[in-house]
N, C-alpha and C positions, 0 to 999 in steps of 0.2 A: 504494500499500500503506499502511496504518496504520503509526504509529511502532511500536505493540505488535507487529505483525507482523514488522517489520525487525528489532526487539530478538530475538524468537524465532527467526527465522533466523540471527542472529548466533551465539546459544547453539548451536543445532543445528550450525552450521559448527564452532564451537569443539570440540564434542563429537566431530565426526567426524574432527577433526585430533588428538585426544588421543592416539590409538594410536601413530601415527608422530612424534609430539612428541619422545620421547626420541633419535630417530635423529642431530640434529644434535649434542648433546653428544658423543655416541659418536663422530661423523664427526671433530669439530674434534679430540677428544683423540688419534685415531689419526693425524691428519695430521702433515706434517713441519713444516707452517708456519701459523701463525695471526695474523691482525690483530684487535686488540681496542679498543675505545673505548667510551664511553658519554655519555648525555645525561641531563637531568634531567627530571622530569615530575610529575604530581600524582594522588593518588588521594584521593578525598572530601577536597580541600582540603590533604592533607599530602604533603610533597616525597616523592617516590621516584626511584628511579634505574632507568633503562633500560640495560643492559648488553648488548654485543654481541660476538660472536667470529665471525671469517669466515675460512675457508681460501679458495682458488681456486673451489672449487665448492660450498660450503655456508656459510650464514650463520644463527647461531641467536641469539635474543634471549631476555633473562631480566629481569624487573622485580623490584627488590629494594629493601629499606630503606635500604641505603647502596651504597657503591661501595668498601668495604673488603676485607680479606682473606678475611671468612667468605664474601662473595658471589663471590670469585674461586675459591675452593676448592670451593663447591657446582657452579658451573659447569664448571670445567676439571679438577675432580679434585685429589688431594693430590700427585702426582707429576707433574708436567708435562714431557713429553719432546720437546715440539715447539717450534720456534723461536717465540719471540711478539715482534710487532712493535707497538709501541704508544709513546705518550708518556712522560715521566719520572716518572710519578705512583708514589709509594713504594708502593702496593698492589702493584706488580711485584716489588717487592724480594727476596721470597722465591724467585723465579724464577733459577736459576743465571745469572751474565753471559754464559755462553758460549750460553746459549740464549734471549737477550734481543737485540733490535734496537731502539735508541732512535730515535724518527721525527726525521730530519734537519730537516724543514720547521719542527719546533718550535725546534729549536735555532738554526736559521738566523734565526728572529725574534729569539731571544733574543740572540744576537750583534748583531743591528742596534739592540736597545734600549741596548746597551752603547756604540754609536756615538753613539746619539741623545742619551744622558745625557751624553757628554762627560767631561772628566777623563783624566788620563793613562793611569791604569790600565785604564779602561773602554773608552778608544779602542784601545788596544794589544790588548787580549783580543777587543774587538768585531772589529776589522779582521782580524786573524790568523784569528779564528774564522770570519769571513765568507768569506774565500779558501778555508779548509780545505772549507767546505761546498759553495762552488762548485766546486772541485776534484772533491769527491765526486761532486756531482750530474753533472758533465760527463764523468767517467770511466764512471759508471754508466750513463748515457745511450749513450756509445760501445759500451759492452759488449751493451747491451739491442739495439741496432742493428745488432751484429754487426760493427762495424768494428774491434774488438779482441777478442782472446780473454781467458780468465780469468788466464791467466798474465801477460798484458801489463796487465791491469786491477792485480794485486795489485802489480807492479813499479810502475806509476804513481803508486798511494797508498802506497806504502811509507814515503817520507819525511814524508807529511803527519800522521799520528798523533803521531810525534816532535815536530814543530814546535808543534802545537797543545797537546800535553801540557805542553811546556816554558813556553808562554806563559800557561796555566791555573795553573801551579804559581807562575809570578811573581805572577799575580792573586792567587793565595791567600794571599800573604804582604803583599801591599799595604795600604795604609791605607784603602782605599775598602771600606766594609763590604758593600755590595751585591755589589762584584766578588769579595770574599773568599768570600761565600756562595755565589755562583755556581760560582766555580772548585772551592769544596770538594764541592760536591753533583755537578758533573759529572764530577769526576775519579773519584767512588765508583762510577760507572756506565761509565767511560771504554771499558772492553774492548767493550762493547755499543755503541758508536757505529760499529764496523768489522766487525760480525758479516757484513754484505754480501760483504765481500771474502773470508771463510773458507767461507761455505755458498752452495751453488747455490740460486737462486730468491729470495733475501732482497732485498726492494726497501728502499732509502734512506729511505723515508717511509712513513707508515701512512695514505695516500691510499686504499687499497682498503677500509680500515675506514671511513673518513669518507665515502668515496662510498656504501657500501651503508648506513650509517647515517643518510644524508640524508633518505630517504624517511619515516623514523620522526620526524626533527626538523620537518619541515614539517607532517606530521600533528599532533604537539604543539601548533604554533603556531597551527593553525587549528581546534582543538578545546579543550574544556575539562577534559581529563583523564578519569580513570576515576574511577567512583563505588563501584564493589564488585571483589572479588577477581576474579568471573567476567569483569569487562571486562579486567582485568589479563591474565588467561589467554587470552582472545580475542587480546589485542593480541600477546602473544609470539608465539602460534600462526600468525597470519596473516601477521606480518611474516617469521617464519621461512621459511614456506613460499613466500611471494612473492618475497622476495630470493634465496632458494637457487635457485627454479626460474629467475629472472632471470639468475642467474650461469651457469647451465647452458643457456641458451637454448631453454627447455623452457615451453609455453603454460601460464600459471597457469590460466586458466578451465577448461581441460580438466581439469586435475588436481583442482580443487576440485569440478567436477561429479561426476568419478568417487568422489571422497572421501565425498561427501554420499549419492550413490547406493548405495554398498556399506555405508554406516553405516546407511541405513534397511532393509537387508536382511540386517544382522548379519553381513557378510562382512569378511573382513581387509581393513584399509586398505591403499592403494597405498603403496609405498615411495617416497621421494624423494631419499635422500641415498646417495653412493655408498660401497661396502663395499672394505675392503681396499685394494690399490693399482691399482683400476680406473682405466683411462684415460678422461677426459671432454673434451669440447669444451666450453670454458668462456670466459668473457668475457676478452679480452685487449686490451692498448693498441692494437693495429693490428687488431682483429677477433677473432674466434674463434682459439682455440689449444689444442692438446692438452698437456694437463699430466699428470702423475702425482704421487702423493700421498707418496712416500718421499723421505726426505733424501739429498743427494749432498754429503757433508763434503769440502771440500779444506783441505789445511794452508796456513796464512798466518801469518806473524809479528806477533802483536798487540803 
């Protein structure tokens, strides 16, 4: 096929996916938990940001001019009611701390940087924080693998937050400026480090988002970006469909064939996102597992 034919088919595919395109934002807003991340990109040589949000069954992508609060509001709405797991980027500050889970892998690397830098304050914060991260990951793994129940998880983690908070407060008043800044910033979002012990289904890391975003990152690295708005819309829609169907263990090619066929006959496009509290078989750590999209809160002393 000629390059022109490929470009025409790309735009026809994008048009076929236009009608179901709003399904992903609606599903993400309705879910009890979402993971979020972003990566940079190019449009006509200018920097753009590809943001994404994913639930266990849906992944949605959006290209914007930046990675600020306006883009967050456009994608997730004004009133975020689901738990958001992501890094410590300040764009998430408007989200209530009770609805945030700060990625533990990012913090683990931050603590290791403190150890590597040296200095009394950096070592103390880094070593204590590293041990807290290990405890959190180990107990979280025990809970996922059903070696302990939620009550035992909460009991095991209960002393860890107080120990880490104390050392961060010590670092905050030390003479080491980077340690001061790190302690102050982390204490500002401190309750969001422990949401996993309060709410069912919350993971300690943002690995779900990073794995879902990886396909887009690879695409960016082996291409030259987008040149027009139409290319951006195609990228958003095809990534949303492909990654969502992969999470649901549904064949991508079959859906695309059906979407293009009905587009050519002006029939309604097929749905791809779950609605309400529908149970789905989705990708899990140990293979497909059944999940439900509503929240199951449990009390825990933060």
